[in-house]
C-alpha angles and dihedrals in degrees: 000000000000089000091056092051093052091046091052091052090051092054092047090052089051093049091049090049093049091049093050092046090052092051093049091049091049092049092050091049092050094049090053092051123093105222094200090069091070091073090073097058093086090059089062094246097135088097140022133057095326090063097046114097121221091260090061092250122132110255133203114243090212092058097054120079121238122247100225093198097059099021092231130114121262116220125206123219121235089234101045140032096220112110121227131186119241098247096175091055094047091051092050090053091051090051091052091048092049093050090051090053091050091049090051094047091052094054117102115255113248113221107225127170106248096177113138118260111264119241123224095270093049092050090050091050090051092052096042097094100033104056140049090244117116092229097155092049093044091054088057098041093050088069093058128078111284094234123058135158122258125206116228115226113248096008144066098237121118135194139178114257123179120217108241122246109240087229090063102050124115107252128189132195095339100283102046137074126205134227114190121202136178089258109033148348123260122205109199121203108170147344127219136185114234120185099157109151095235090064091071136257095309123063121232140217110217122202121201108219146163112219128185093223130077088211108034120210121251113281137175131227120224108207114202121202131193092218096045125069099223139023126275114228120222131176111247123228129193137236112194109222095199143057116241090221089064091069139243087084100149140096116269093041118094113255125196115242141170108217111208122208118183116219105226122214109268121223112248095030125095115243096253095041101055103135124238115252116256097211141357140211129199118218138168096227129036098243099035118127104247124234094197135054128177130195112242110235112218107163111181113177119189092239127039109218126206114240139025133162128227122203127191123236111305115234107183106122095152103021116092102209093155097122092045088050093052093052091047095049092047092049092050089051090054091049092054109265106153093193141008118212114201132177122216125216102151125336140174114264092245090054089051090051092052095047093049089048091057092038088061088052090053096239095105132047113196119198123187115224138178138195116268131235120003096340116124122261101176106127112252094015090059086057090052092048094053091045091055097037098052097163091049088048090055091048093050091049090064091072097062091040092055094038086058090050098049095043089055104037091117098027102064137026095213134026124197117203104211139163118225091258095055135084131176099225122201109219104194099020135064101231145359096270093059090044097050091046088062093039094053091052094047092048092050089053089057096044124359102236136075116260129234089232142005112214136202126202123245125252121184118229093188125189090246132008137198126046138249114349090352093055103120125191132198115259113149137040136218122255111272097026117101114231092230097059097093102192095046089051097049108071100147119091142166110281091217120073121215114265119288110276094015121109091349126154126215150206100229120213106229092204092063114030125092102178132009139216126197091259106027145349117290100190129023142166099274112344123345096249116186134187121213112223112223115252088233087068105036144341139179114264106208116190110202143146091233140350119286118279099264090051099045092099093052095034093097099047097036105036117007101058096043106067140161138182113250118180096166089124091061092077084077094042102113096044093042094051093047095047095043092049091048089054093044090051096047090049092050097241096136116092095233139351108282143123093289093103092060118108094249116053130188129225099257096059119128119241122246118282113254138163119284096250090057120139088210128093139153111299134185150166144130145066127257113271128130098203133070110268130191097209115134125255091227090068096054126096100244132149136171132334137177117268115250126220118266106249102189140276 
């Protein structure tokens, strides 16, 4: 038993001794190690030529001192104490580094947007002019106390109304806001200040809206001012932007409305210096916290120009009408349109390219728009929806038309609502300004007051005219006129105009109209008076494949068989060809650099290059004459032509 005890103690001593010896060896090893050398492990220098000593023996990185000038390890030969740098290893490292640099320099450069990230203020500034949000006003109002008293119009009661945070509003389909009431939903698009003197002693703020009621419930407007602590409350009234006989006149379907909010005189401000509201909210009860807030547009340019054009939401996702569009825009510029306002739903990429080209020139303003409420906005399917819901389509179109009106009340004297296949053509004059100078004088002779609108009658310039054996189609083109300029090529029209008042287009007087329809004003200050411009002075040239839907049954008997040659447009031929080809060339629509972009083009030139699904093709027709002729189409040498897309009524 005693022997076992002594043997156990001996083993313990041996274990203790081995442990202590291991610790001593580890400590000596660590003291002999240079810790700085570890930093080079990540470079992969623990092996290879840099770790081979001159004698060919493998060396330990830890046992060789650093050269702090070069940053590389010095090695000592076994036969001498003199240190030497490993020049071969260093050269090899340089070669690797040099090859890496060459590899990097040969890589293609990646174009990445390195612009700094925008902060909140910069984002708000960027959005300030492209949305209906009162961003500038909200920035100021956020610094004030949340609760403020609001004065109720026509009474002494007061209540506390909190200005809504823009992050808590009810948004709908990107560009709309929603006001929910106990008896209907309001979808609000835009708000506009209107102080035209014909509107009465008090100015108004007008809101464009779609409402799912034919008779909306009573509502109130909260008018917010930068210079006033709280909102002013005003009773809302409604102007219906549709006729019940046109259909869709029932609750549950969205109806177009102009909501009118009078701006009362404010105590402390002289009558003529009452400020315009900065933003507006629509509520069901006076002291209700609003869930919507729209910026009030109040554009006041220094100079009011004469003519602008408004175009409804473009819906051409798969139709490449880019070349047609260039010719149309260039013609409107020649006629005197100072700006063209278009609304975008879904468009072909080439159309987008064209519109952004002209937007950069300042001649076009393109505004995206969606359908409100539960209507579909999926590209492609929205097109099918509008095609199958034609009445709803017409109702939705009234929003961009009237947005264009109210944004430009003080910018232009006349607005023309046109589709991109329509042109108001002066017959005896060179431009719209000369035309309207004569028209205004003639109208005043008839009745001594200005009209709300001045209308022109519709003439069809169809892709092909005549019927049966007499149906003649365009095949050729006249020398000097490119085949791809559709309007210049199509100089045969229906001799008959559509009936007076039907399918007309107008110059709308911005001093008198309150709401617009595609063809004429719906509501005006006083009655919506109109003056019909004599067809010897002007008419609407409407370039279509066929007559509009309601006239298709009578198209043959009323329009196709009665034809005439009309080359009025040719008085702009040289300028229009030169300008159109300059735009086509700059946009890269020609197949290859050639003389095609010159002002005078020959008959063998190639058409612009466009995508395969294009609705465009080469077109032709005509003979060279610069005056209006009454010769019949049946006597002209015409053949076949491509069929253009139908662009609307």
